[in-house]
N, CA, C and O atoms as a GROMACS GRO file, in nm:
protein
  300
    1MET      N    1   5.155   1.497   1.481
    1MET     CA    2   5.142   1.503   1.338
    1MET      C    3   5.205   1.382   1.273
    1MET      O    4   5.160   1.340   1.166
    2SER      N    5   5.304   1.325   1.332
    2SER     CA    6   5.370   1.209   1.271
    2SER      C    7   5.275   1.089   1.270
    2SER      O    8   5.286   1.003   1.183
    3LEU      N    9   5.182   1.082   1.367
    3LEU     CA   10   5.084   0.974   1.368
    3LEU      C   11   4.994   0.985   1.245
    3LEU      O   12   4.965   0.885   1.179
    4PHE      N   13   4.951   1.108   1.215
    4PHE     CA   14   4.869   1.128   1.095
    4PHE      C   15   4.947   1.094   0.969
    4PHE      O   16   4.894   1.032   0.876
    5ASN      N   17   5.070   1.134   0.966
    5ASN     CA   18   5.153   1.104   0.848
    5ASN      C   19   5.169   0.954   0.830
    5ASN      O   20   5.166   0.905   0.717
    6ARG      N   21   5.185   0.882   0.939
    6ARG     CA   22   5.201   0.736   0.928
    6ARG      C   23   5.069   0.672   0.884
    6ARG      O   24   5.069   0.578   0.804
    7LEU      N   25   4.956   0.722   0.937
    7LEU     CA   26   4.828   0.661   0.901
    7LEU      C   27   4.787   0.693   0.758
    7LEU      O   28   4.729   0.610   0.689
    8LEU      N   29   4.818   0.814   0.714
    8LEU     CA   30   4.775   0.857   0.581
    8LEU      C   31   4.884   0.841   0.476
    8LEU      O   32   4.868   0.889   0.363
    9ARG      N   33   4.990   0.775   0.510
    9ARG     CA   34   5.103   0.760   0.418
    9ARG      C   35   5.058   0.680   0.295
    9ARG      O   36   4.983   0.583   0.306
   10ARG      N   37   5.106   0.722   0.182
   10ARG     CA   38   5.073   0.656   0.057
   10ARG      C   39   5.127   0.514   0.058
   10ARG      O   40   5.237   0.487   0.107
   11GLY      N   41   5.048   0.424   0.001
   11GLY     CA   42   5.092   0.286  -0.007
   11GLY      C   43   5.039   0.202   0.108
   11GLY      O   44   5.044   0.079   0.102
   12ARG      N   45   4.990   0.264   0.210
   12ARG     CA   46   4.936   0.187   0.323
   12ARG      C   47   4.790   0.155   0.292
   12ARG      O   48   4.710   0.244   0.263
   13HIS      N   49   4.757   0.030   0.297
   13HIS     CA   50   4.621  -0.013   0.264
   13HIS      C   51   4.548  -0.050   0.391
   13HIS      O   52   4.601  -0.120   0.478
   14CYS      N   53   4.427  -0.003   0.399
   14CYS     CA   54   4.342  -0.040   0.511
   14CYS      C   55   4.275  -0.172   0.476
   14CYS      O   56   4.246  -0.200   0.360
   15PRO      N   57   4.253  -0.252   0.576
   15PRO     CA   58   4.182  -0.377   0.546
   15PRO      C   59   4.040  -0.345   0.500
   15PRO      O   60   3.978  -0.250   0.546
   16ALA      N   61   3.993  -0.425   0.409
   16ALA     CA   62   3.859  -0.403   0.355
   16ALA      C   63   3.755  -0.428   0.462
   16ALA      O   64   3.762  -0.526   0.537
   17ILE      N   65   3.659  -0.339   0.467
   17ILE     CA   66   3.551  -0.354   0.564
   17ILE      C   67   3.442  -0.437   0.496
   17ILE      O   68   3.390  -0.400   0.391
   18GLU      N   69   3.409  -0.545   0.558
   18GLU     CA   70   3.307  -0.632   0.500
   18GLU      C   71   3.170  -0.591   0.554
   18GLU      O   72   3.149  -0.582   0.675
   19THR      N   73   3.080  -0.567   0.462
   19THR     CA   74   2.945  -0.532   0.501
   19THR      C   75   2.857  -0.655   0.481
   19THR      O   76   2.883  -0.736   0.392
   20PRO      N   77   2.758  -0.669   0.561
   20PRO     CA   78   2.670  -0.784   0.543
   20PRO      C   79   2.594  -0.773   0.410
   20PRO      O   80   2.567  -0.662   0.362
   21ASP      N   81   2.562  -0.885   0.353
   21ASP     CA   82   2.490  -0.887   0.226
   21ASP      C   83   2.345  -0.848   0.250
   21ASP      O   84   2.271  -0.921   0.316
   22ASP      N   85   2.307  -0.733   0.196
   22ASP     CA   86   2.171  -0.682   0.216
   22ASP      C   87   2.076  -0.728   0.106
   22ASP      O   88   1.959  -0.690   0.107
   23GLY      N   89   2.123  -0.807   0.011
   23GLY     CA   90   2.041  -0.849  -0.101
   23GLY      C   91   1.912  -0.918  -0.060
   23GLY      O   92   1.804  -0.876  -0.103
   24PRO      N   93   1.918  -1.023   0.023
   24PRO     CA   94   1.794  -1.091   0.063
   24PRO      C   95   1.699  -1.001   0.142
   24PRO      O   96   1.577  -1.009   0.126
   25LEU      N   97   1.756  -0.914   0.226
   25LEU     CA   98   1.672  -0.823   0.303
   25LEU      C   99   1.602  -0.723   0.212
   25LEU      O  100   1.483  -0.697   0.229
   26LYS      N  101   1.674  -0.668   0.116
   26LYS     CA  102   1.614  -0.573   0.022
   26LYS      C  103   1.506  -0.641  -0.061
   26LYS      O  104   1.402  -0.581  -0.089
   27LYS      N  105   1.530  -0.766  -0.099
   27LYS     CA  106   1.430  -0.841  -0.176
   27LYS      C  107   1.304  -0.863  -0.093
   27LYS      O  108   1.193  -0.850  -0.145
   28ARG      N  109   1.320  -0.896   0.035
   28ARG     CA  110   1.204  -0.915   0.122
   28ARG      C  111   1.127  -0.785   0.141
   28ARG      O  112   1.004  -0.785   0.145
   29ILE      N  113   1.200  -0.674   0.154
   29ILE     CA  114   1.135  -0.543   0.169
   29ILE      C  115   1.055  -0.509   0.044
   29ILE      O  116   0.942  -0.463   0.054
   30GLU      N  117   1.114  -0.530  -0.074
   30GLU     CA  118   1.043  -0.501  -0.198
   30GLU      C  119   0.920  -0.590  -0.214
   30GLU      O  120   0.816  -0.544  -0.260
   31THR      N  121   0.933  -0.716  -0.175
   31THR     CA  122   0.818  -0.807  -0.182
   31THR      C  123   0.708  -0.760  -0.087
   31THR      O  124   0.591  -0.761  -0.123
   32ALA      N  125   0.746  -0.720   0.033
   32ALA     CA  126   0.646  -0.671   0.130
   32ALA      C  127   0.579  -0.544   0.079
   32ALA      O  128   0.458  -0.527   0.096
   33LYS      N  129   0.655  -0.454   0.019
   33LYS     CA  130   0.597  -0.331  -0.036
   33LYS      C  131   0.499  -0.362  -0.148
   33LYS      O  132   0.391  -0.304  -0.155
   34ARG      N  133   0.537  -0.456  -0.236
   34ARG     CA  134   0.449  -0.493  -0.346
   34ARG      C  135   0.320  -0.555  -0.292
   34ARG      O  136   0.210  -0.521  -0.338
   35GLU      N  137   0.332  -0.646  -0.196
   35GLU     CA  138   0.213  -0.708  -0.137
   35GLU      C  139   0.126  -0.604  -0.068
   35GLU      O  140   0.003  -0.614  -0.072
   36ASN      N  141   0.187  -0.505  -0.004
   36ASN     CA  142   0.111  -0.399   0.060
   36ASN      C  143   0.035  -0.316  -0.043
   36ASN      O  144  -0.081  -0.280  -0.021
   37ARG      N  145   0.100  -0.285  -0.155
   37ARG     CA  146   0.033  -0.209  -0.262
   37ARG      C  147  -0.086  -0.287  -0.317
   37ARG      O  148  -0.193  -0.231  -0.339
   38VAL      N  149  -0.067  -0.417  -0.338
   38VAL     CA  150  -0.175  -0.500  -0.392
   38VAL      C  151  -0.291  -0.506  -0.293
   38VAL      O  152  -0.407  -0.492  -0.332
   39ALA      N  153  -0.259  -0.527  -0.165
   39ALA     CA  154  -0.364  -0.535  -0.063
   39ALA      C  155  -0.439  -0.402  -0.051
   39ALA      O  156  -0.561  -0.401  -0.037
   40THR      N  157  -0.368  -0.292  -0.057
   40THR     CA  158  -0.432  -0.161  -0.049
   40THR      C  159  -0.522  -0.138  -0.169
   40THR      O  160  -0.634  -0.088  -0.155
   41HIS      N  161  -0.475  -0.176  -0.287
   41HIS     CA  162  -0.554  -0.162  -0.408
   41HIS      C  163  -0.682  -0.245  -0.399
   41HIS      O  164  -0.790  -0.197  -0.433
   42ARG      N  165  -0.670  -0.367  -0.352
   42ARG     CA  166  -0.788  -0.453  -0.338
   42ARG      C  167  -0.886  -0.397  -0.235
   42ARG      O  168  -1.007  -0.403  -0.254
   43LEU      N  169  -0.834  -0.343  -0.126
   43LEU     CA  170  -0.919  -0.285  -0.023
   43LEU      C  171  -0.996  -0.164  -0.078
   43LEU      O  172  -1.116  -0.149  -0.052
   44VAL      N  173  -0.928  -0.080  -0.152
   44VAL     CA  174  -0.993   0.038  -0.210
   44VAL      C  175  -1.100  -0.005  -0.310
   44VAL      O  176  -1.210   0.051  -0.312
   45ASN      N  177  -1.068  -0.105  -0.393
   45ASN     CA  178  -1.168  -0.154  -0.489
   45ASN      C  179  -1.289  -0.214  -0.418
   45ASN      O  180  -1.402  -0.193  -0.461
   46ALA      N  181  -1.265  -0.287  -0.310
   46ALA     CA  182  -1.376  -0.345  -0.234
   46ALA      C  183  -1.462  -0.235  -0.173
   46ALA      O  184  -1.585  -0.246  -0.169
   47ALA      N  185  -1.399  -0.129  -0.124
   47ALA     CA  186  -1.475  -0.017  -0.066
   47ALA      C  187  -1.560   0.051  -0.173
   47ALA      O  188  -1.673   0.090  -0.146
   48HIS      N  189  -1.505   0.066  -0.294
   48HIS     CA  190  -1.582   0.127  -0.403
   48HIS      C  191  -1.700   0.039  -0.441
   48HIS      O  192  -1.810   0.089  -0.463
   49ARG      N  193  -1.678  -0.093  -0.450
   49ARG     CA  194  -1.789  -0.184  -0.482
   49ARG      C  195  -1.897  -0.178  -0.374
   49ARG      O  196  -2.016  -0.178  -0.404
   50HIS      N  197  -1.853  -0.174  -0.249
   50HIS     CA  198  -1.948  -0.168  -0.137
   50HIS      C  199  -2.030  -0.040  -0.145
   50HIS      O  200  -2.152  -0.042  -0.125
   51GLU      N  201  -1.966   0.071  -0.172
   51GLU     CA  202  -2.036   0.199  -0.182
   51GLU      C  203  -2.134   0.199  -0.299
   51GLU      O  204  -2.246   0.248  -0.288
   52ARG      N  205  -2.090   0.143  -0.413
   52ARG     CA  206  -2.178   0.136  -0.530
   52ARG      C  207  -2.300   0.048  -0.501
   52ARG      O  208  -2.412   0.084  -0.538
   53ASP      N  209  -2.277  -0.065  -0.436
   53ASP     CA  210  -2.389  -0.154  -0.401
   53ASP      C  211  -2.485  -0.087  -0.303
   53ASP      O  212  -2.606  -0.101  -0.315
   54ALA      N  213  -2.430  -0.014  -0.208
   54ALA     CA  214  -2.516   0.056  -0.110
   54ALA      C  215  -2.601   0.162  -0.179
   54ALA      O  216  -2.719   0.177  -0.147
   55LEU      N  217  -2.542   0.234  -0.273
   55LEU     CA  218  -2.620   0.335  -0.348
   55LEU      C  219  -2.730   0.269  -0.430
   55LEU      O  220  -2.841   0.322  -0.439
   56MET      N  221  -2.699   0.155  -0.490
   56MET     CA  222  -2.800   0.085  -0.569
   56MET      C  223  -2.915   0.037  -0.480
   56MET      O  224  -3.031   0.047  -0.518
   57VAL      N  225  -2.883  -0.015  -0.362
   57VAL     CA  226  -2.987  -0.060  -0.269
   57VAL      C  227  -3.072   0.057  -0.223
   57VAL      O  228  -3.194   0.045  -0.215
   58ARG      N  229  -3.011   0.170  -0.194
   58ARG     CA  230  -3.087   0.289  -0.156
   58ARG      C  231  -3.184   0.331  -0.267
   58ARG      O  232  -3.298   0.366  -0.241
   59GLN      N  233  -3.135   0.326  -0.390
   59GLN     CA  234  -3.219   0.363  -0.504
   59GLN      C  235  -3.336   0.267  -0.518
   59GLN      O  236  -3.448   0.310  -0.543
   60VAL      N  237  -3.313   0.137  -0.502
   60VAL     CA  238  -3.420   0.037  -0.511
   60VAL      C  239  -3.524   0.060  -0.402
   60VAL      O  240  -3.644   0.058  -0.429
   61ILE      N  241  -3.478   0.083  -0.280
   61ILE     CA  242  -3.571   0.108  -0.168
   61ILE      C  243  -3.652   0.234  -0.195
   61ILE      O  244  -3.773   0.237  -0.172
   62HIS      N  245  -3.586   0.338  -0.243
   62HIS     CA  246  -3.656   0.462  -0.275
   62HIS      C  247  -3.763   0.438  -0.380
   62HIS      O  248  -3.875   0.487  -0.367
   63ASP      N  249  -3.729   0.362  -0.486
   63ASP     CA  250  -3.826   0.334  -0.592
   63ASP      C  251  -3.943   0.252  -0.539
   63ASP      O  252  -4.058   0.280  -0.576
   64VAL      N  253  -3.918   0.153  -0.456
   64VAL     CA  254  -4.025   0.070  -0.400
   64VAL      C  255  -4.119   0.155  -0.314
   64VAL      O  256  -4.241   0.142  -0.324
   65LEU      N  257  -4.062   0.240  -0.229
   65LEU     CA  258  -4.146   0.326  -0.145
   65LEU      C  259  -4.227   0.424  -0.230
   65LEU      O  260  -4.343   0.452  -0.199
   66LYS      N  261  -4.166   0.475  -0.336
   66LYS     CA  262  -4.238   0.568  -0.423
   66LYS      C  263  -4.355   0.498  -0.492
   66LYS      O  264  -4.465   0.553  -0.501
   67ARG      N  265  -4.332   0.375  -0.538
   67ARG     CA  266  -4.441   0.298  -0.601
   67ARG      C  267  -4.551   0.266  -0.500
   67ARG      O  268  -4.669   0.268  -0.535
   68ALA      N  269  -4.513   0.236  -0.377
   68ALA     CA  270  -4.613   0.207  -0.274
   68ALA      C  271  -4.698   0.330  -0.247
   68ALA      O  272  -4.819   0.320  -0.231
   69ASP      N  273  -4.634   0.447  -0.242
   69ASP     CA  274  -4.709   0.572  -0.221
   69ASP      C  275  -4.804   0.599  -0.338
   69ASP      O  276  -4.918   0.639  -0.317
   70LEU      N  277  -4.757   0.577  -0.460
   70LEU     CA  278  -4.841   0.599  -0.577
   70LEU      C  279  -4.958   0.502  -0.579
   70LEU      O  280  -5.070   0.540  -0.614
   71ALA      N  281  -4.934   0.377  -0.542
   71ALA     CA  282  -5.041   0.277  -0.538
   71ALA      C  283  -5.144   0.314  -0.430
   71ALA      O  284  -5.264   0.293  -0.450
   72ARG      N  285  -5.100   0.367  -0.320
   72ARG     CA  286  -5.190   0.408  -0.212
   72ARG      C  287  -5.274   0.528  -0.254
   72ARG      O  288  -5.392   0.537  -0.218
   73GLU      N  289  -5.215   0.619  -0.330
   73GLU     CA  290  -5.288   0.737  -0.376
   73GLU      C  291  -5.392   0.702  -0.482
   73GLU      O  292  -5.495   0.768  -0.491
   74ASP      N  293  -5.367   0.598  -0.562
   74ASP     CA  294  -5.462   0.559  -0.668
   74ASP      C  295  -5.588   0.497  -0.612
   74ASP      O  296  -5.688   0.494  -0.683
   75ARG      N  297  -5.590   0.449  -0.493
   75ARG     CA  298  -5.709   0.383  -0.434
   75ARG      C  299  -5.816   0.479  -0.405
   75ARG      O  300  -5.922   0.441  -0.356
   0.00000   0.00000   0.00000
């Protein structure tokens, strides 16, 4: 018990524990997260544009085939 009393005695200061500076690392992590969000957003937008274009092409092909059928029936 005397060891505890000596270690926890009032007035005794422990040396300060130095931690490494995490500032640059945190900044790099935040930058990487932001870039990931931007890339994901761009990818999703590109997928939506691709899907919209594909639907438009399908509609055009459908209309062309329908007109061809109607022209064939009129003969």
